[in-house]
Structures are given as structure tokens and as C-alpha cells.
VOKEBA-773773 format. One record per residue (C-alpha): residue in one letter; x, y, z. Coordinates in steps of 0.05 Angstrom, whole numbers, plus 5000, padded with zeros to 4 digits. Layout:
<rs>
AXYZ ...
</rs>
This chain:
<rs>
M251062614531 N253963324537 T250663934508 L255964024454 T254863324428 L247363434425 E248464084387 Q252963724337 Q247863174328 S242363684316 K246464034262 K247963364230 Q240563214227 V239263894194 M244063704138 K241063004131 A233963284127 A236163804075 I239763284031 S233862814037 S229063364017 L233363573958 I233862863931 G226562693944 T223663333916 F228063303854 G226162583839 S218762713850 S218863343808 I222463023750 F217862423752 T211562853755 F214063273697 G215762663655 L209062333672 S205362963650 L209063003584 M207962263571 L200562303584 L199962923540 E203562553485 K199661903491 T192662193505 G192962893476 L189263153537 A191663813566 I188963603634 S195163153639 F199063753665 V194163893722 L192163193743 A196463203806 S194163913823 V186863703817 I187563033854 Q191863273912 P187063783945 I181263303939 L185262753973 A187663244026 I180563414047 F178762674057 L185362484089 T186063054140 P181662724194 I185962094186 V192962344174 G193462834233 P191262354288 I195761804261 M201762274265 D200162434338 R198661714359 Y204261314327 D211761344316 R212761854261 K219161534236 K215360874225 V209861254189 I214961574141 I218460904128 I211860544114 S209561104068 Q216161074030 L215860324024 V208760353996 T211260883946 L216960423924 V212359823915 I207160203873 L212660523830 A215859843819 I209259553796 Y208060143750 G215160093723 L214759343711 Y208259433674 W211559933628 G217559483618 L214158813609 S207258963580 A206358863505 H201459443504 P203359913561 Q199360493531 K192660123539 G188760453595 I194660903611 L190561493636 L186661073687 Q193060723710 S196561393718 I190761693757 L190961103805 L198461173811 I197861923827 I192461773879 V196961283915 L203161723910 K199662343934 T196661953992 T203461704014 D206462394002 Q201362704050 F203162194104 T210562294093 Y210363054089 T205863134150 A210162664191 Q216463034171 Q213463714189 A210663464256 A217263124274 K221663734265 P221463954339 D224063264357 L229163204301 V233163834318 L234164314375 S229764924378 D235565374358 D236464974294 L229164994271 M229965634231 K236165364196 L232564714182 A226565074151 S231065524109 Y235164934083 L228864544065 S226165144027 M232865213991 A232464473972 T225464583943 S227765193903 I233864833875 S229464233855 S224564703820 L230265043782 L233364383761 T226664093740 G225064693697 V231864653663 L232663893657 G225463623653 A223963743579 V231163573559 L231162903595 Y224362723566 T227062813495 L233162383512 L230561833557 P224961313552 F219361423603 W221060803643 L227561133663 F223561693696 V220361153738 F227260873754 I229861563775 E223961643822 I225060953852 L232561103861 T231261763896 E225961443941 I230960903961 M236161433977 T231261844020 L229061204055 F236261044073 I237261744101 T230861694141 L233261034172 T239561384196 M235961964230 D234262014304 F226962214312 R227862204388 L233762684392 V229963214431 H224162824462 S223462084467 Q217661774429 E215161464493 D214662154525 Q211062424464 L205861874465 K205061924541 R203662674537 A198762554481 T194662034519 E194762454583 S191863074549 D187462784494 K186062144455 G189462394393 S182862484357 F181762974299 L175963314336 E180363414397 G185463744352 L180164204325 R177964384395 Y185064554412 I185665014352 K178865334369 H181565584436 Q187965864406 K186266524371 Y193366604345 L193065914314 I186466104281 Y189666734255 S195566344227 L191065854191 V186566384160 F192766794142 A195666184106 L189066074070 L188566794046 M195766844023 N195466193984 F188766383954 F191367053929 S198066773906 A193966443851 I193467123817 I200867063800 N200466333781 V194766423731 G195567163715 L202867243697 P202866753639 I196767103610 I199667793620 M206567633593 L204767163536 R197867403514 T197368133534 L204568383529 K206467873474 V212967663507 S216467053476 N216366383512 V223866403523 L223767083556 Y217766893598 G221566293623 L227066763645 T222267143690 E220266483723 T227666373738 F227867043775 F222366783822 F225966133839 V232566503849 G228866973896 M226166373935 L233166093940 V236266743964 S230766884014 A231166174043 W238666284053 L237366964085 A232066654132 G237366174158 K242366734170 I238367294201 K236367314275 D229667004293 P224367544296 S221667674366 A214567754338 P214167304276 L206667394265 E207168144267 R212868134217 S208967664172 R203068144173 K207568724152 L210868304098 S204068114070 Y203168854055 G209768814017 Y206768243978 A200868703961 V205669253939 G208768753890 Y201768643860 V201069403852 G207669403815 I205168863767 S198669253758 L202469883738 M207169483692 V201269213652 L198569913640 L205070293628 V210269823598 H210169653524 G217169413506 E218368653511 I225268703543 L223169243593 A217068823613 V221468213626 I226368613669 I220968953711 D216968303718 G223167913737 L225168413790 L218168433818 L217867673821 F224667653855 A222168143908 I215567763918 A219467113927 I223867443980 V217667694017 N214267014011 N219666624046 L221267144098 M213867154114 N212566404117 I218866094146 P219066464213 T211566344223 M212165594212 V218165554259 W214265934312 L208665434307 Q213464854313 R216565154375 E210165364409 V205164804395 P206064164436 T209163594398 H203163134406 I198763644371 Q203663774314 G201063224269 R193863484269 L196164204263 M200864074204 S195663634170 T190564204176 I195464724150 T197364274091 T190164164072 I188464914077 T194265104031 M192664543982 V185364733976 A186165483975 S190765493914 P186165123865 L180265533888 G184166163873 L186365883806 A179165743787 L176666433807 F182266853779 G182766413717 A175566583702 L176967323713 F182967333667 D178966963614 W173467503616 Q172967773546 T174068523539 T176669033489 Q181369293544 P185468683566 R190969113596 L185969473640 R182668813660 D189268493680 S191569123717 L185069163756 I185368433777 F192368523807 L190369183839 G184068863868 G188168283895 S192968773928 L187269153962 A183868503983 I190268254017 V191068904057 I183668954076 L182668224095 I189168144136 T187868804172 G180568614184 L182567924210 V187168234263 K181668724283 L176168184284 L180167714329 K182568304372 L189768084366 D196268394389 L200968034342 K207068304378 E204867904439 A202567274403 K202766644444 I199965934446 F196565724510 S200465214550 E197364534560 E195364734631 E191965374608 Y188464994552 R185764464600 E183365004648 T179765354592 T176264724568 L174264534639 V171065214649 E167265124584 K164864434604 K162364694671 E158765274637 S155564814586 G153464354642 N149964924676 
</rs>
């Protein structure tokens, strides 16, 4: 097989992965939105809208020691296919119950919680396998384009869900939401079956390398991360940024709707600015040249994220007109979205290029869990702060965003100093260097 043919195959796989992600994310988002509205309507419980957000991080904590090693021990394509088949079976059972039961609403909350648990479990297996398999799906030169296209697919799905979700729920019976999810899962399964997960490295080579260097255990994966200070930095960086991003998620609705008295329609417009910014930045990430020092650029961009928070802080104090608030907030969200993707995408691609493929499963599982857990912790903390009763709500809201901005700058700068890192020269130890380091440690501990 000549090089040109391999390049063509790689680009074809990029498009397949992007289309699969667009279809799968859209179907999942529409179904989750419809399920939340249905539960709210049938039970009257506001928790319906956050069930998935509450269940997912809890599951992630328990599944991380299992999911990562499975990804590194077994054929990732088979893991994805099995996960998708389990998803289809559980959705079919749920859909049949709704279609055939005389009293489908009986025990609906418990049934839906069980459904969400199964779906989020299979989602974690599928997502982790897809992330870990990227270096074997496409050539290294196409990893940035793949990451940008997948991010674009997520942004488009979010936009479509926001626009169509409520409309579809008023027009369609709930069982059709289940059918839409089943249909999109079948389509993504078909695309998965047509993809070559051994395009770059054969699965046999992957498994051989894994068994030669470690047994694929979760603890071995943690030991590997422990000896890689730039990996540790990347994980803590992801935790901090996801934690502080909760300020926007919980704070902006309060600021715009409660403090500045902006209408629901105009507030929805500001949300659109954010998703458009994510879409534009994902496209830009695929077009611009790969940064030579992605971790250093991400550090600098995190300060840009902090500047966006300062802008929101000033807006709360100084802006009083509804239209002006929407324009300023929309532009700030657009800029923050641009920074967010240009900060995250190159870093993830760097990790996929540098970390050996037989460690990718455990690494991606760890990253996924960290991001899932950090966000709800941030939501809980900052939600409590924004609910703090005061006679000066504008000052309170402004200080929270200003404090978040300062915390980002101080903690990221302190992390670099603490680990004594030169982010311009960031590298991952080769397998030989890693084995030499661990052998030295074992000898020292033996003495």
C-alpha cells in the first residue's frame, strides 16, 4: 500500500468519524432533552433536568479502574460495537415498554434512572475507546483535523438540540424520541463497522506492546502517569479549567435573568453566541498550523479565559441596559468559546501523539473522569456562592467572576512553578526511559 493511498484512507476515516459523531451526539442530545422534559412533565421534579449530570460523574469514578484497562487489553473496535449493541437493546426494551404497557408512567422515574445508568455506562466505554483509538484510526498529521471536526460536530449538535428540542417535544410523542435515538445508534454502529481501527498500527502490535511493557492494569497506568510530570500537569490543568468553567454555567443564567433582568429569549441568544464560537474555533483549530509547544500555548490561552471572566465582572457592575448587556455578554461568550477550543484541542492531540497507544485507554479514561467530576463540584460550590443572599447582588456576582479569574491565573502559574516545568520543552518519556526510571526506583526501594 503506497503512502498516498494511506493518506487518502486516513482522510476518509476523519470524515467517517466526524459524521458518526454528529449523528450520535445529535441523537443522544435530542433523546436526553426529551427524556428530561418528559420526566419533568410526569413527575414535576426539577431534578429531571440534572439526572444525567448527577449520575454520570458518580459512574465515572467507579468505572475508571475498569474502563481504562479494558481499552488497553482488548480490541477497541469490538468494545465500541458491544457497547453500542447494549445501548440498542436497552433502548429497545425501554421503547417497547412505552409502546406496549397499559400504564407506562408507573414507576417511570426509577425506570428512567436505570436507563440513564446503563446508557452512561455504555457511553463511557464507547467514548473512551473512541478517544484511545484515534492514533490508530488516522495518521498523526490528521489528528488535529479529526479533533476539530469532532468538536464541530458536538457544537452543531448542541445548536440543533437547543433549537429543535422543545419544538419536537411539543409535536412528537415521547416514544418517537426513543426511536430517533435507536435510529441514530444504528447509523453510528454501521459507520463503526466500516472503519479500520488498524490503519496505523495493527491490533496485534498494540496488544503485544501492552503485554511487553505492563499487564494493562489500572495501577500500572497510574504509575506511568506518576512518572510523567507533563501528564500530571495536563490532568491538573484539565481539572482546574473544568472546575472554574462552572462559574459560567451556573453564574451567567443568574446574572442575566435574575440580576440584569434580561428576557429568556434574549438570554437564549447569548447562549447561541457561545456555540457559534465553539463551532468557529473548532474550524480554526483544523486550519491553523499545529503549535510547536501546545502546553505553553494552552497556559497562555487560559489567561485569556481569565480575561473573559474579568470582562463579565465589569459588565455586571457597569452595564444596565438589557440590549447592551446581551451584546457584551454574547461577544464575551464568543471569545471565551474561541479560547476554550484553541486551548483544549491542541493539548489533546499532543497527548494522543506522544502517549503510547497501549496506555491511551487508561489515560483517556482518567481524563474523562477528571473532567466529569470537576464540573459538578464547581457547580455545587459556585451555585452556593451565587445563592448567597445580599443587598448588593451585582457586587456579589462581579466579585465571584473576578475571584475566578484571579484563581485561574494564580493556580495555573503556581502549578507550573511547583512542578518546575518548561512547557516550551514539554515531552513524554519514551517507553525505554520510563522502564529505566521504574527500574531505578525499584532498586532504590529494595535498598
